[in-house]
C-alpha positions as CSV (number, residue, x, y, z in Angstrom):
1,M,-49.2,-6.5,42.1
2,R,-52.6,-5.8,40.7
3,T,-54.9,-7.7,38.4
4,T,-57.9,-5.9,36.8
5,P,-60.4,-7.0,34.2
6,G,-60.0,-5.5,30.7
7,P,-62.6,-4.4,28.2
8,R,-65.6,-6.6,27.6
9,T,-65.1,-6.7,23.8
10,G,-63.1,-9.4,22.0
11,P,-61.2,-12.0,24.0
12,R,-61.5,-11.8,27.8
13,T,-58.5,-9.8,29.0
14,L,-57.0,-9.1,32.4
15,R,-54.4,-6.4,33.2
16,H,-51.7,-7.5,35.7
17,S,-48.9,-5.4,37.1
18,Y,-45.5,-6.5,38.2
19,G,-44.1,-3.1,39.1
20,T,-45.1,0.4,39.8
21,A,-44.4,2.0,36.4
22,S,-47.3,1.9,33.9
23,V,-45.2,-0.2,31.4
24,Q,-44.5,-2.8,34.1
25,A,-47.7,-4.6,33.3
26,G,-49.2,-6.8,30.7
27,E,-52.6,-7.9,29.3
28,L,-53.6,-11.6,29.6
29,Y,-55.8,-12.6,26.7
30,L,-57.9,-15.7,27.5
31,P,-59.5,-17.9,24.9
32,P,-62.9,-19.5,25.5
33,G,-63.2,-22.4,27.8
34,G,-61.7,-23.3,31.2
35,G,-58.3,-24.6,30.0
36,P,-55.7,-25.4,30.9
37,H,-54.5,-23.4,27.9
38,P,-51.0,-23.3,26.4
39,V,-49.4,-19.9,27.0
40,V,-47.7,-17.5,24.6
41,V,-45.7,-14.7,26.1
42,L,-45.6,-11.8,23.5
43,V,-42.7,-9.4,23.7
44,H,-42.8,-6.3,21.6
45,G,-39.9,-4.8,19.8
46,G,-38.6,-1.3,19.1
47,F,-34.8,-1.6,19.8
48,W,-35.5,-1.6,23.5
49,A,-36.4,2.1,23.2
50,A,-39.0,3.6,25.6
51,I,-41.0,5.2,22.8
52,F,-42.4,1.8,21.8
53,D,-44.8,-0.3,23.9
54,R,-46.9,-3.4,23.9
55,T,-49.7,-1.8,21.8
56,Q,-47.8,-2.9,18.7
57,T,-48.3,-6.6,19.5
58,A,-52.0,-6.3,20.7
59,P,-53.4,-7.4,17.3
60,L,-51.2,-10.5,17.4
61,A,-52.4,-11.3,20.9
62,E,-56.0,-11.1,19.9
63,H,-55.3,-13.4,16.9
64,L,-53.6,-16.0,19.0
65,A,-56.3,-15.9,21.6
66,G,-58.7,-16.8,18.8
67,Q,-56.6,-19.8,18.1
68,G,-56.9,-21.2,21.6
69,Y,-53.9,-19.8,23.3
70,A,-53.7,-17.8,26.5
71,V,-51.6,-14.8,25.5
72,W,-49.5,-12.7,27.9
73,N,-48.7,-9.4,26.1
74,I,-46.0,-7.8,28.3
75,G,-44.4,-4.4,28.7
76,Y,-41.0,-3.4,30.1
77,R,-39.2,-0.2,30.9
78,G,-37.1,0.9,27.9
79,V,-34.0,2.9,27.2
80,G,-34.6,6.6,27.9
81,E,-37.0,6.3,30.8
82,P,-36.3,5.9,34.5
83,G,-35.2,2.3,35.3
84,G,-35.0,1.3,31.6
85,G,-31.9,-0.2,29.9
86,W,-29.5,-2.3,32.0
87,P,-30.7,-4.0,34.1
88,G,-34.3,-2.8,34.3
89,T,-35.4,-3.9,30.9
90,L,-34.2,-7.5,31.6
91,L,-35.5,-7.5,35.1
92,D,-39.0,-6.4,33.9
93,T,-39.0,-9.2,31.3
94,A,-38.1,-11.7,33.9
95,A,-40.7,-10.4,36.3
96,A,-43.3,-10.5,33.6
97,V,-42.6,-14.2,32.7
98,D,-42.5,-15.1,36.4
99,A,-45.8,-13.4,37.0
100,L,-47.4,-16.3,35.1
101,A,-47.1,-18.3,38.3
102,D,-49.5,-15.8,39.9
103,L,-51.8,-15.9,36.8
104,A,-52.0,-19.7,36.6
105,P,-55.4,-20.0,38.3
106,Y,-56.9,-18.4,35.1
107,G,-56.6,-21.7,33.3
108,L,-52.9,-21.5,32.2
109,D,-50.8,-24.5,31.5
110,L,-47.4,-23.5,32.7
111,E,-45.8,-26.7,31.2
112,R,-46.6,-25.2,27.8
113,V,-45.1,-21.7,27.8
114,V,-43.7,-20.3,24.6
115,A,-42.1,-16.8,24.4
116,V,-42.5,-15.0,21.1
117,G,-40.8,-11.7,20.3
118,H,-40.2,-9.3,17.5
119,S,-36.9,-7.5,16.9
120,A,-35.7,-6.5,20.4
121,G,-38.5,-8.7,21.7
122,G,-36.9,-11.6,19.9
123,H,-33.8,-11.0,22.0
124,L,-35.8,-10.9,25.2
125,A,-37.8,-14.0,24.2
126,C,-34.7,-16.1,23.7
127,W,-33.0,-14.6,26.8
128,S,-36.1,-15.5,28.9
129,A,-35.8,-19.1,27.7
130,A,-32.1,-19.2,28.7
131,R,-32.5,-17.7,32.2
132,G,-31.9,-21.1,33.8
133,R,-28.3,-20.9,32.6
134,L,-27.6,-17.8,34.6
135,P,-25.6,-18.2,37.8
136,P,-27.2,-17.3,41.1
137,G,-27.3,-13.6,41.7
138,A,-27.2,-12.7,38.0
139,V,-29.8,-10.4,36.5
140,G,-32.8,-12.6,35.8
141,A,-31.5,-15.7,37.5
142,G,-33.7,-18.2,39.3
143,P,-36.8,-18.3,37.0
144,R,-40.1,-19.3,38.6
145,V,-41.6,-20.2,35.3
146,R,-39.8,-22.3,32.6
147,V,-40.1,-21.1,29.0
148,R,-40.2,-24.3,27.0
149,A,-39.6,-22.7,23.6
150,A,-38.7,-19.3,22.1
151,V,-39.6,-17.7,18.9
152,S,-37.6,-14.8,17.5
153,V,-38.9,-12.9,14.5
154,A,-36.3,-10.5,13.0
155,G,-34.7,-10.6,16.4
156,V,-31.4,-9.3,17.8
157,V,-30.5,-12.7,19.2
158,D,-26.8,-12.1,19.2
159,L,-26.0,-8.9,21.0
160,R,-22.4,-8.7,19.9
161,A,-23.4,-9.0,16.3
162,G,-26.1,-6.5,16.8
163,H,-23.6,-4.1,18.3
164,T,-21.3,-4.6,15.3
165,H,-24.1,-3.8,12.9
166,R,-25.1,-0.8,15.1
167,V,-28.7,-1.9,14.9
168,G,-31.2,0.8,15.9
169,A,-28.8,3.7,15.3
170,V,-31.1,4.9,12.5
171,L,-33.6,5.9,15.2
172,S,-31.4,8.8,16.1
173,D,-31.6,10.2,12.5
174,R,-34.4,12.8,12.6
175,T,-34.2,13.2,8.8
176,A,-34.9,9.5,8.1
177,A,-38.5,8.7,7.2
178,P,-39.9,5.6,8.9
179,P,-40.9,2.8,6.6
180,P,-44.6,2.8,5.7
181,D,-45.1,-0.5,7.5
182,A,-43.3,0.5,10.7
183,P,-45.5,0.7,13.9
184,V,-46.4,4.1,15.2
185,P,-44.5,4.6,18.5
186,G,-47.0,4.3,21.4
187,R,-45.1,6.8,23.5
188,R,-43.9,9.5,21.1
189,H,-43.8,12.1,23.8
190,L,-40.5,10.5,24.9
191,A,-38.8,10.8,21.5
192,R,-36.8,13.9,22.4
193,E,-35.1,12.1,25.3
194,V,-34.9,8.7,23.8
195,L,-33.8,9.0,20.2
196,P,-30.4,10.7,20.7
197,L,-29.4,7.8,22.9
198,M,-29.5,5.5,19.9
199,R,-26.6,7.2,18.2
200,V,-24.2,4.6,19.6
201,G,-26.5,1.8,18.5
202,A,-29.4,0.2,20.3
203,V,-27.4,-2.6,21.9
204,A,-24.8,-0.2,23.5
205,A,-27.7,2.0,24.6
206,L,-29.4,-0.9,26.3
207,L,-26.3,-2.2,28.0
208,G,-24.4,1.0,28.6
209,G,-21.5,0.3,26.2
210,G,-19.9,-2.2,23.9
211,P,-18.7,-5.7,24.7
212,E,-15.1,-4.4,25.4
213,E,-16.5,-1.9,27.9
214,V,-19.1,-4.0,29.8
215,P,-18.3,-7.6,29.0
216,G,-20.1,-8.9,32.0
217,R,-23.4,-7.3,30.9
218,Y,-23.1,-9.0,27.5
219,G,-22.4,-12.3,29.3
220,A,-25.6,-12.0,31.3
221,A,-27.9,-10.5,28.6
222,D,-26.8,-12.1,25.4
223,P,-28.6,-15.3,24.4
224,A,-25.7,-16.2,22.2
225,E,-23.5,-16.3,25.4
226,L,-26.0,-18.5,27.3
227,L,-26.0,-21.5,24.9
228,P,-27.2,-24.1,25.1
229,S,-30.4,-22.7,26.5
230,G,-32.1,-26.0,26.6
231,A,-35.2,-24.6,24.9
232,T,-36.5,-25.3,21.4
233,Q,-36.1,-22.2,19.3
234,L,-37.6,-20.9,16.1
235,L,-36.0,-18.0,14.2
236,V,-37.9,-16.3,11.5
237,H,-36.1,-13.6,9.5
238,G,-36.7,-11.8,6.2
239,T,-33.8,-11.8,3.8
240,A,-34.5,-8.1,3.0
241,D,-34.5,-6.9,6.6
242,A,-32.8,-3.5,6.5
243,F,-32.8,-3.0,10.3
244,V,-31.5,-6.4,11.7
245,P,-29.6,-8.3,9.0
246,V,-30.6,-11.9,8.5
247,G,-27.0,-12.8,9.2
248,V,-27.6,-12.2,12.9
249,S,-30.1,-15.1,13.0
250,R,-28.0,-17.3,10.8
251,G,-25.0,-17.0,13.0
252,Y,-27.0,-17.6,16.1
253,A,-28.7,-20.6,14.6
254,R,-25.3,-22.2,13.8
255,A,-23.9,-21.5,17.3
256,A,-27.1,-22.8,19.0
257,R,-27.1,-26.0,17.0
258,A,-23.4,-26.6,17.6
259,A,-24.1,-26.2,21.4
260,G,-26.8,-28.8,21.2
261,D,-30.1,-26.8,21.0
262,R,-32.9,-27.6,18.7
263,V,-33.2,-24.6,16.4
264,E,-35.2,-24.0,13.2
265,L,-34.3,-21.0,11.0
266,V,-36.9,-20.0,8.5
267,E,-35.8,-17.3,6.0
268,L,-38.5,-15.4,4.2
269,P,-37.3,-14.4,0.7
270,G,-37.7,-10.6,0.3
271,G,-39.2,-10.3,3.8
272,G,-38.7,-7.1,5.7
273,H,-38.3,-6.2,9.4
274,F,-42.0,-5.4,10.2
275,D,-43.8,-8.1,8.3
276,V,-44.6,-10.1,11.4
277,L,-46.8,-7.3,12.8
278,D,-49.5,-8.2,10.2
279,P,-51.6,-11.0,11.6
280,A,-52.5,-12.0,8.0
281,G,-49.0,-12.0,6.7
282,T,-46.6,-14.9,5.8
283,A,-44.2,-14.2,8.7
284,W,-46.9,-14.5,11.3
285,R,-48.5,-17.5,9.7
286,T,-45.1,-19.2,9.8
287,V,-45.1,-18.7,13.6
288,V,-48.7,-19.7,14.2
289,E,-48.3,-23.0,12.2
290,R,-45.4,-24.1,14.4
291,L,-46.7,-23.0,17.7
292,P,-48.5,-26.3,18.6
293,G,-45.3,-28.3,18.2
294,L,-43.3,-25.7,20.1
295,A,-45.7,-25.7,23.0
296,A,-45.7,-29.5,23.1
297,G,-41.9,-29.5,23.4
Protein backbone atom coordinates (compact mmCIF):
# COMPACT_ATOMS: atom_id res chain seq x y z
CA MET A 1 0.00 0.00 0.00
CA ARG A 2 1.24 3.49 -0.85
CA THR A 3 0.22 6.94 0.29
CA THR A 4 1.38 9.96 -1.69
CA PRO A 5 0.49 13.66 -1.45
CA GLY A 6 -1.76 15.08 -4.13
CA PRO A 7 -1.69 18.45 -5.90
CA ARG A 8 -1.20 21.56 -3.79
CA THR A 9 -4.33 23.32 -5.13
CA GLY A 10 -7.76 23.11 -3.45
CA PRO A 11 -8.26 20.83 -0.45
CA ARG A 12 -5.25 18.90 0.76
CA THR A 13 -5.33 15.48 -0.91
CA LEU A 14 -3.52 12.19 -0.43
CA ARG A 15 -3.55 9.27 -2.83
CA HIS A 16 -3.59 5.87 -1.16
CA SER A 17 -3.43 2.47 -2.87
CA TYR A 18 -5.02 -0.76 -1.66
CA GLY A 19 -3.98 -2.93 -4.59
CA THR A 20 -1.62 -3.05 -7.55
CA ALA A 21 -4.02 -1.92 -10.31
CA SER A 22 -4.25 1.83 -10.92
CA VAL A 23 -7.95 1.86 -10.02
CA GLN A 24 -7.33 0.13 -6.68
CA ALA A 25 -6.69 3.50 -5.10
CA GLY A 26 -8.48 6.55 -3.83
CA GLU A 27 -7.91 10.19 -3.02
CA LEU A 28 -8.40 11.40 0.54
CA TYR A 29 -9.58 15.01 0.61
CA LEU A 30 -8.85 16.70 3.93
CA PRO A 31 -10.62 19.82 5.23
CA PRO A 32 -8.76 22.52 7.13
CA GLY A 33 -7.95 21.83 10.76
CA GLY A 34 -6.59 18.87 12.64
CA GLY A 35 -9.83 16.95 13.13
CA PRO A 36 -10.98 14.43 13.98
CA HIS A 37 -13.20 14.86 10.93
CA PRO A 38 -16.32 12.89 9.98
CA VAL A 39 -15.61 10.74 6.95
CA VAL A 40 -17.55 10.37 3.71
CA VAL A 41 -16.65 7.45 1.45
CA LEU A 42 -17.61 8.42 -2.11
CA VAL A 43 -18.34 5.54 -4.51
CA HIS A 44 -18.70 6.37 -8.20
CA GLY A 45 -21.27 4.82 -10.50
CA GLY A 46 -21.31 3.62 -14.09
CA PHE A 47 -23.07 0.23 -13.84
CA TRP A 48 -19.87 -1.31 -12.46
CA ALA A 49 -18.30 -0.96 -15.94
CA ALA A 50 -14.55 -0.46 -16.23
CA ILE A 51 -14.95 2.52 -18.56
CA PHE A 52 -16.00 4.70 -15.61
CA ASP A 53 -13.82 5.80 -12.71
CA ARG A 54 -13.67 8.01 -9.66
CA THR A 55 -13.01 11.21 -11.64
CA GLN A 56 -16.79 11.61 -11.96
CA THR A 57 -17.15 12.09 -8.20
CA ALA A 58 -14.10 14.33 -7.71
CA PRO A 59 -16.15 17.58 -7.84
CA LEU A 60 -18.43 16.19 -5.12
CA ALA A 61 -15.39 15.30 -3.01
CA GLU A 62 -14.02 18.82 -3.27
CA HIS A 63 -17.40 20.26 -2.32
CA LEU A 64 -17.73 18.06 0.76
CA ALA A 65 -14.19 18.79 1.90
CA GLY A 66 -15.17 22.44 1.86
CA GLN A 67 -18.02 21.56 4.22
CA GLY A 68 -15.67 20.07 6.82
CA TYR A 69 -15.70 16.39 5.85
CA ALA A 70 -12.75 14.15 5.17
CA VAL A 71 -13.69 12.57 1.86
CA TRP A 72 -12.36 9.23 0.63
CA ASN A 73 -13.07 9.09 -3.12
CA ILE A 74 -12.47 5.45 -4.03
CA GLY A 75 -11.92 3.39 -7.16
CA TYR A 76 -12.49 -0.27 -7.93
CA ARG A 77 -11.88 -2.73 -10.74
CA GLY A 78 -14.91 -2.87 -12.99
CA VAL A 79 -16.53 -5.28 -15.40
CA GLY A 80 -14.40 -5.76 -18.49
CA GLU A 81 -10.92 -5.44 -16.98
CA PRO A 82 -8.75 -8.05 -15.25
CA GLY A 83 -10.07 -8.78 -11.78
CA GLY A 84 -13.26 -6.76 -12.24
CA GLY A 85 -16.78 -8.03 -11.68
CA TRP A 86 -17.36 -10.86 -9.25
CA PRO A 87 -15.69 -10.91 -6.78
CA GLY A 88 -13.07 -8.24 -7.47
CA THR A 89 -15.37 -5.22 -7.60
CA LEU A 90 -16.72 -6.03 -4.15
CA LEU A 91 -13.34 -6.98 -2.73
CA ASP A 92 -11.91 -3.66 -3.89
CA THR A 93 -14.77 -1.74 -2.29
CA ALA A 94 -14.25 -3.61 0.97
CA ALA A 95 -10.49 -3.00 0.84
CA ALA A 96 -11.05 0.69 0.18
CA VAL A 97 -13.33 1.12 3.18
CA ASP A 98 -11.01 -0.91 5.40
CA ALA A 99 -8.07 1.24 4.28
CA LEU A 100 -9.55 4.02 6.39
CA ALA A 101 -8.05 2.22 9.38
CA ASP A 102 -4.61 2.96 7.91
CA LEU A 103 -5.56 6.56 7.09
CA ALA A 104 -6.98 7.35 10.53
CA PRO A 105 -3.82 9.24 11.64
CA TYR A 106 -4.74 11.98 9.15
CA GLY A 107 -7.43 13.23 11.51
CA LEU A 108 -10.26 10.84 10.65
CA ASP A 109 -13.10 10.02 13.02
CA LEU A 110 -13.82 6.38 12.24
CA GLU A 111 -16.89 6.46 14.48
CA ARG A 112 -18.54 8.79 11.95
CA VAL A 113 -18.17 7.08 8.57
CA VAL A 114 -20.87 7.50 5.92
CA ALA A 115 -20.73 5.82 2.50
CA VAL A 116 -22.30 7.78 -0.36
CA GLY A 117 -22.72 6.27 -3.81
CA HIS A 118 -24.37 7.05 -7.12
CA SER A 119 -26.02 4.39 -9.30
CA ALA A 120 -23.79 1.29 -9.05
CA GLY A 121 -21.99 3.18 -6.31
CA GLY A 122 -25.26 3.34 -4.39
CA HIS A 123 -25.32 -0.44 -4.41
CA LEU A 124 -21.72 -0.62 -3.20
CA ALA A 125 -22.33 2.01 -0.50
CA CYS A 126 -25.27 0.09 0.96
CA TRP A 127 -23.42 -3.21 0.60
CA SER A 128 -20.43 -1.79 2.47
CA ALA A 129 -22.74 -0.83 5.33
CA ALA A 130 -24.11 -4.39 5.44
CA ARG A 131 -20.79 -6.26 5.44
CA GLY A 132 -21.14 -7.08 9.10
CA ARG A 133 -24.05 -9.34 8.15
CA LEU A 134 -21.88 -11.52 5.94
CA PRO A 135 -20.86 -14.94 7.30
CA PRO A 136 -17.16 -15.68 7.86
CA GLY A 137 -15.40 -16.49 4.61
CA ALA A 138 -17.87 -14.62 2.41
CA VAL A 139 -16.63 -11.98 -0.02
CA GLY A 140 -16.19 -8.77 1.98
CA ALA A 141 -16.81 -10.34 5.40
CA GLY A 142 -15.05 -9.16 8.55
CA PRO A 143 -14.97 -5.37 8.07
CA ARG A 144 -12.20 -3.47 9.85
CA VAL A 145 -14.15 -0.21 9.65
CA ARG A 146 -17.84 0.17 10.40
CA VAL A 147 -19.94 2.22 8.00
CA ARG A 148 -22.45 3.98 10.24
CA ALA A 149 -24.77 5.15 7.47
CA ALA A 150 -25.18 4.72 3.73
CA VAL A 151 -26.54 7.05 1.07
CA SER A 152 -27.71 5.72 -2.28
CA VAL A 153 -28.52 8.20 -5.02
CA ALA A 154 -30.27 6.61 -8.01
CA GLY A 155 -28.78 3.37 -6.76
CA VAL A 156 -29.23 -0.26 -7.77
CA VAL A 157 -29.85 -1.21 -4.15
CA ASP A 158 -31.82 -4.36 -5.03
CA LEU A 159 -29.79 -6.47 -7.46
CA ARG A 160 -32.61 -8.86 -8.27
CA ALA A 161 -34.83 -5.93 -9.23
CA GLY A 162 -31.97 -4.39 -11.19
CA HIS A 163 -31.52 -7.64 -13.09
CA THR A 164 -35.25 -7.81 -13.84
CA HIS A 165 -35.11 -4.29 -15.29
CA ARG A 166 -31.86 -5.09 -17.16
CA VAL A 167 -30.33 -1.88 -15.90
CA GLY A 168 -27.25 -0.84 -17.83
CA ALA A 169 -28.05 -2.89 -20.93
CA VAL A 170 -28.36 0.38 -22.84
CA LEU A 171 -24.58 0.74 -22.63
CA SER A 172 -24.22 -2.04 -25.20
CA ASP A 173 -26.26 -0.07 -27.78
CA ARG A 174 -23.70 1.78 -29.89
CA THR A 175 -26.50 3.70 -31.64
CA ALA A 176 -27.89 5.22 -28.42
CA ALA A 177 -26.72 8.77 -27.78
CA PRO A 178 -25.70 9.40 -24.16
CA PRO A 179 -27.81 11.94 -22.27
CA PRO A 180 -26.30 15.43 -22.28
CA ASP A 181 -25.79 15.34 -18.50
CA ALA A 182 -24.11 11.91 -18.45
CA PRO A 183 -20.48 11.86 -17.28
CA VAL A 184 -17.79 11.30 -19.88
CA PRO A 185 -16.22 7.87 -19.29
CA GLY A 186 -12.81 8.34 -17.76
CA ARG A 187 -11.48 5.16 -19.43
CA ARG A 188 -13.02 5.25 -22.89
CA HIS A 189 -10.18 3.20 -24.30
CA LEU A 190 -11.81 0.13 -22.71
CA ALA A 191 -15.17 0.64 -24.41
CA ARG A 192 -14.63 -1.98 -27.13
CA GLU A 193 -14.06 -4.70 -24.52
CA VAL A 194 -16.56 -3.51 -21.91
CA LEU A 195 -19.73 -2.42 -23.67
CA PRO A 196 -20.67 -5.73 -25.34
CA LEU A 197 -20.63 -7.37 -21.90
CA MET A 198 -23.57 -5.19 -20.89
CA ARG A 199 -26.02 -6.84 -23.30
CA VAL A 200 -27.18 -9.20 -20.53
CA GLY A 201 -27.69 -6.26 -18.19
CA ALA A 202 -25.21 -4.74 -15.79
CA VAL A 203 -26.14 -6.88 -12.79
CA ALA A 204 -25.64 -10.15 -14.68
CA ALA A 205 -22.40 -8.77 -16.09
CA LEU A 206 -21.22 -7.96 -12.57
CA LEU A 207 -22.14 -11.27 -10.96
CA GLY A 208 -21.72 -13.60 -13.93
CA GLY A 209 -25.38 -14.51 -14.36
CA GLY A 210 -28.91 -14.10 -13.09
CA PRO A 211 -30.18 -15.05 -9.63
CA GLU A 212 -31.25 -18.50 -10.85
CA GLU A 213 -27.75 -19.19 -12.19
CA VAL A 214 -25.61 -17.80 -9.35
CA PRO A 215 -27.92 -17.44 -6.33
CA GLY A 216 -25.05 -17.53 -3.86
CA ARG A 217 -23.45 -14.48 -5.43
CA TYR A 218 -26.69 -12.53 -5.14
CA GLY A 219 -26.94 -13.60 -1.52
CA ALA A 220 -23.49 -12.19 -0.80
CA ALA A 221 -23.60 -9.07 -2.98
CA ASP A 222 -27.20 -7.83 -2.77
CA PRO A 223 -27.97 -5.33 0.01
CA ALA A 224 -31.62 -6.38 -0.22
CA GLU A 225 -30.60 -9.89 0.88
CA LEU A 226 -28.48 -8.65 3.79
CA LEU A 227 -31.24 -6.85 5.68
CA PRO A 228 -31.32 -5.58 8.30
CA SER A 229 -27.94 -3.97 7.73
CA GLY A 230 -28.07 -2.12 11.03
CA ALA A 231 -27.03 1.11 9.32
CA THR A 232 -29.12 4.21 8.84
CA GLN A 233 -29.83 4.66 5.14
CA LEU A 234 -30.85 7.54 2.90
CA LEU A 235 -32.16 6.80 -0.59
CA VAL A 236 -32.49 9.67 -3.06
CA HIS A 237 -34.09 8.92 -6.41
CA GLY A 238 -35.55 10.97 -9.25
CA THR A 239 -39.02 9.98 -10.40
CA ALA A 240 -37.97 10.43 -14.04
CA ASP A 241 -34.85 8.26 -13.81
CA ALA A 242 -34.69 6.43 -17.14
CA PHE A 243 -31.73 4.21 -16.18
CA VAL A 244 -32.60 2.88 -12.72
CA PRO A 245 -36.36 3.03 -12.06
CA VAL A 246 -37.39 4.73 -8.84
CA GLY A 247 -39.31 1.56 -8.01
CA VAL A 248 -36.00 -0.13 -7.18
CA SER A 249 -35.47 2.27 -4.28
CA ARG A 250 -39.12 2.13 -3.25
CA GLY A 251 -39.08 -1.64 -2.96
CA TYR A 252 -35.81 -1.66 -1.08
CA ALA A 253 -37.01 1.01 1.36
CA ARG A 254 -40.11 -1.03 2.18
CA ALA A 255 -38.09 -4.18 2.75
CA ALA A 256 -35.43 -2.44 4.85
CA ARG A 257 -38.01 -0.78 7.09
CA ALA A 258 -39.87 -4.05 7.52
CA ALA A 259 -36.58 -5.64 8.60
CA GLY A 260 -36.05 -2.94 11.22
CA ASP A 261 -33.60 -0.55 9.53
CA ARG A 262 -33.97 3.23 9.64
CA VAL A 263 -34.47 4.32 6.04
CA GLU A 264 -35.49 7.63 4.50
CA LEU A 265 -36.55 7.69 0.85
CA VAL A 266 -36.53 11.09 -0.84
CA GLU A 267 -38.14 11.15 -4.27
CA LEU A 268 -37.23 14.07 -6.49
CA PRO A 269 -40.14 14.91 -8.82
CA GLY A 270 -38.91 14.92 -12.41
CA GLY A 271 -35.37 14.13 -11.34
CA GLY A 272 -33.10 12.16 -13.66
CA HIS A 273 -30.31 9.67 -13.16
CA PHE A 274 -27.32 12.01 -13.28
CA ASP A 275 -28.64 15.01 -11.33
CA VAL A 276 -26.54 14.24 -8.25
CA LEU A 277 -23.29 14.77 -10.14
CA ASP A 278 -23.96 18.52 -10.09
CA PRO A 279 -22.70 19.86 -6.72
CA ALA A 280 -25.08 22.81 -7.08
CA GLY A 281 -28.15 20.68 -7.83
CA THR A 282 -31.14 19.71 -5.72
CA ALA A 283 -30.18 16.04 -5.48
CA TRP A 284 -26.76 16.76 -4.04
CA ARG A 285 -28.14 19.43 -1.71
CA THR A 286 -30.57 16.81 -0.37
CA VAL A 287 -27.62 14.61 0.52
CA VAL A 288 -25.47 17.35 2.04
CA GLU A 289 -28.28 18.66 4.25
CA ARG A 290 -28.73 15.24 5.84
CA LEU A 291 -25.08 14.27 6.24
CA PRO A 292 -24.58 15.73 9.74
CA GLY A 293 -27.41 13.62 11.14
CA LEU A 294 -26.25 10.53 9.28
CA ALA A 295 -22.70 10.88 10.55
CA ALA A 296 -23.94 11.32 14.10
CA GLY A 297 -25.93 8.09 13.91
